[in-house]
C-alpha positions as CSV (number, residue, x, y, z in Angstrom):
1,X,-31.5,39.3,21.3
2,X,-34.5,39.1,23.6
3,X,-36.6,41.7,25.5
4,X,-39.5,41.7,27.8
5,X,-42.7,43.0,26.4
6,X,-46.1,43.9,27.8
7,X,-48.5,41.0,26.8
8,X,-51.3,43.5,26.5
9,X,-49.4,45.2,23.6
10,X,-49.1,41.9,21.7
11,X,-51.5,39.7,19.6
12,X,-51.3,37.2,22.5
13,X,-52.9,39.5,25.1
14,X,-56.1,37.4,25.6
15,X,-54.2,34.1,25.5
16,X,-51.8,35.3,28.1
17,X,-54.6,36.3,30.4
18,X,-56.4,33.0,29.9
19,X,-53.5,30.5,30.0
20,X,-50.5,31.9,31.9
21,X,-51.8,30.5,35.2
22,X,-53.2,27.2,33.8
23,X,-51.8,24.2,35.6
24,X,-51.3,22.4,32.3
25,X,-51.0,25.0,29.5
26,X,-49.4,22.8,26.9
27,X,-51.2,21.5,23.8
28,X,-49.9,18.7,21.5
29,X,-50.7,18.1,17.9
30,X,-49.7,15.0,15.9
31,X,-49.2,14.9,12.1
32,X,-47.8,12.4,9.7
33,X,-45.6,14.1,7.1
34,X,-44.0,13.0,3.8
35,X,-40.3,13.1,4.2
36,X,-39.4,11.3,1.0
37,X,-37.5,14.3,-0.3
38,X,-35.4,14.7,2.8
39,X,-34.4,11.0,2.6
40,X,-33.4,11.3,-1.1
41,X,-31.5,14.6,-0.5
42,X,-29.7,13.1,2.5
43,X,-28.5,10.1,0.6
44,X,-27.6,12.0,-2.5
45,X,-25.7,14.8,-0.7
46,X,-24.4,12.8,2.2
47,X,-26.0,15.0,4.8
48,X,-27.8,14.0,8.0
49,X,-31.6,13.5,7.9
50,X,-31.9,15.0,11.4
51,X,-30.1,18.1,10.3
52,X,-32.4,18.6,7.3
53,X,-35.4,18.1,9.6
54,X,-34.1,20.8,12.0
55,X,-33.4,23.1,9.1
56,X,-37.0,22.7,7.7
57,X,-38.4,23.2,11.2
58,X,-36.5,26.5,11.5
59,X,-37.6,27.6,8.1
60,X,-41.3,26.9,8.8
61,X,-41.2,28.5,12.3
62,X,-39.5,31.6,11.0
63,X,-42.5,32.4,8.8
64,X,-44.8,32.7,11.9
65,X,-44.6,35.7,14.2
66,X,-45.9,33.6,17.2
67,X,-42.6,31.7,17.3
68,X,-40.8,35.0,18.2
69,X,-42.6,35.3,21.5
70,X,-42.5,33.0,24.5
71,X,-43.9,33.1,28.0
72,X,-41.1,32.9,30.6
73,X,-42.3,32.7,34.1
74,X,-45.1,35.3,34.3
75,X,-43.5,37.5,31.6
76,X,-43.7,37.6,27.9
77,X,-40.4,37.7,26.0
78,X,-39.9,38.8,22.4
79,X,-36.9,37.4,20.4
80,X,-35.4,38.5,17.1
81,X,-33.8,35.1,16.3
82,X,-34.6,31.3,16.4
83,X,-32.6,28.3,17.3
84,X,-33.4,24.6,17.0
85,X,-32.3,22.2,19.7
86,X,-31.3,18.6,19.1
87,X,-30.5,15.8,21.5
88,X,-26.9,14.5,21.2
89,X,-25.5,11.1,22.3
90,X,-22.3,12.0,24.1
91,X,-19.0,10.0,24.4
92,X,-20.0,8.7,27.8
93,X,-23.1,7.0,26.5
94,X,-25.5,9.6,27.9
95,X,-27.2,12.5,26.2
96,X,-26.9,16.3,26.1
97,X,-28.9,19.0,24.4
98,X,-27.4,21.3,21.7
99,X,-29.0,24.5,20.5
100,X,-28.1,25.3,16.9
101,X,-28.7,28.9,15.7
102,X,-31.1,28.9,12.8
103,X,-29.8,30.3,9.5
104,X,-31.8,30.5,6.3
105,X,-28.6,29.4,4.5
106,X,-28.6,25.6,4.6
107,X,-24.8,25.3,4.2
108,X,-24.3,27.6,7.2
109,X,-26.8,25.8,9.3
110,X,-25.3,22.4,8.4
111,X,-21.8,23.7,9.4
112,X,-23.1,25.0,12.7
113,X,-25.1,21.7,13.3
114,X,-22.0,19.5,12.7
115,X,-19.6,21.7,14.6
116,X,-21.8,22.2,17.7
117,X,-23.1,18.6,18.0
118,X,-19.6,17.3,17.7
119,X,-18.4,19.6,20.5
120,X,-21.3,18.6,22.7
121,X,-20.7,14.9,22.1
122,X,-17.0,15.3,23.0
123,X,-17.4,17.6,26.0
124,X,-20.6,16.1,27.5
125,X,-21.7,19.7,28.1
126,X,-25.0,21.2,26.9
127,X,-24.8,24.0,24.3
128,X,-27.5,26.6,25.3
129,X,-28.5,29.8,23.4
130,X,-30.4,32.1,25.8
131,X,-30.9,35.0,23.4
132,X,-32.9,33.1,20.8
133,X,-36.3,31.4,21.0
134,X,-35.4,27.7,21.0
135,X,-37.5,25.0,19.4
136,X,-36.7,21.7,21.1
137,X,-36.5,18.4,19.2
138,X,-36.0,14.8,20.2
139,X,-35.5,12.1,17.5
140,X,-36.0,8.5,18.6
141,X,-34.7,7.2,15.3
142,X,-34.2,3.6,16.4
143,X,-37.9,3.2,17.3
144,X,-41.3,3.3,15.6
145,X,-43.6,5.5,17.6
146,X,-47.2,6.6,16.7
147,X,-47.1,9.7,18.9
148,X,-45.6,11.3,21.9
149,X,-46.7,13.9,24.5
150,X,-43.9,15.9,26.1
151,X,-43.5,16.6,29.8
152,X,-44.5,20.0,31.1
153,X,-41.9,20.9,33.8
154,X,-43.3,24.3,34.6
155,X,-39.9,25.7,33.9
156,X,-39.4,25.5,30.1
157,X,-42.3,26.7,27.9
158,X,-40.5,26.3,24.6
159,X,-42.2,24.5,21.8
160,X,-41.0,20.9,21.4
161,X,-41.1,18.3,18.6
162,X,-40.6,14.5,18.9
163,X,-40.4,11.9,16.1
164,X,-39.3,8.3,15.8
165,X,-38.1,6.2,12.8
166,X,-39.5,7.1,9.4
167,X,-41.6,4.5,7.6
168,X,-41.3,3.5,4.0
169,X,-44.6,2.8,2.2
170,X,-44.8,2.1,-1.5
171,X,-43.4,5.2,-3.2
172,X,-43.1,7.5,-0.2
173,X,-41.5,7.7,3.2
174,X,-43.5,9.1,6.1
175,X,-42.8,10.4,9.6
176,X,-45.2,11.0,12.4
177,X,-44.3,14.1,14.4
178,X,-45.5,15.4,17.7
179,X,-45.6,19.1,18.3
180,X,-46.1,20.5,21.8
181,X,-46.6,24.2,22.5
182,X,-47.6,26.6,25.2
183,X,-51.1,27.9,24.6
184,X,-50.0,31.4,25.6
185,X,-47.5,31.4,22.8
186,X,-49.9,30.2,20.0
187,X,-53.3,28.7,19.3
188,X,-54.0,25.4,17.7
189,X,-54.6,27.1,14.3
190,X,-51.1,28.6,14.5
191,X,-49.6,25.2,15.3
192,X,-51.5,23.5,12.5
193,X,-50.3,26.2,10.1
194,X,-46.7,25.6,11.3
195,X,-47.0,21.8,10.6
196,X,-48.4,22.6,7.1
197,X,-45.6,25.0,6.5
198,X,-43.1,22.3,7.6
199,X,-44.5,20.0,4.9
200,X,-44.2,22.7,2.4
201,X,-40.6,23.5,3.3
202,X,-39.7,19.8,3.0
203,X,-41.4,19.5,-0.4
204,X,-39.7,22.6,-1.7
205,X,-36.2,22.1,-0.2
206,X,-33.5,22.9,-2.7
207,X,-29.9,21.8,-2.1
């Protein structure tokens, strides 16, 4: 569920005043994270690496109140739930987006992820969730990238993450992620805290 709130009544009042009319209000942080545990779990349990990444992103985001607010146009919306969007290769060789509702239960999230992405791949129709604050993701798993900066369309202000192929180095596997966010939604410190929380969620994941 979502509702419009008065920005002056939120912790983002000053940021809203400062950045809502900025021509380029998006900020991007890059971080290299250790995904060794996700790779091991994926192989041992037979689950998708991308699903595990999306789950850990949802877990990390759910611990920060800033993720539950989002500037939409010139309004501030407050949400009571999160979703993680993933890009799906469809049966026609093109791509669609698929919003997966976040659940703290990994089995439930995995079931939703597999069911919804399969439906999108078959139907070639996006699956959008309008009542949740959606974190966008794009995984360029066939390619090695050192960083990426997302496009600001002026329409979608949602936070967005991009990553490429993970890299094996000695005893660990690393992944460079790009995190883009609207400055009205959060500050750099909040974003850095989110990326640190993402690493913690990965390190502590239990299956």
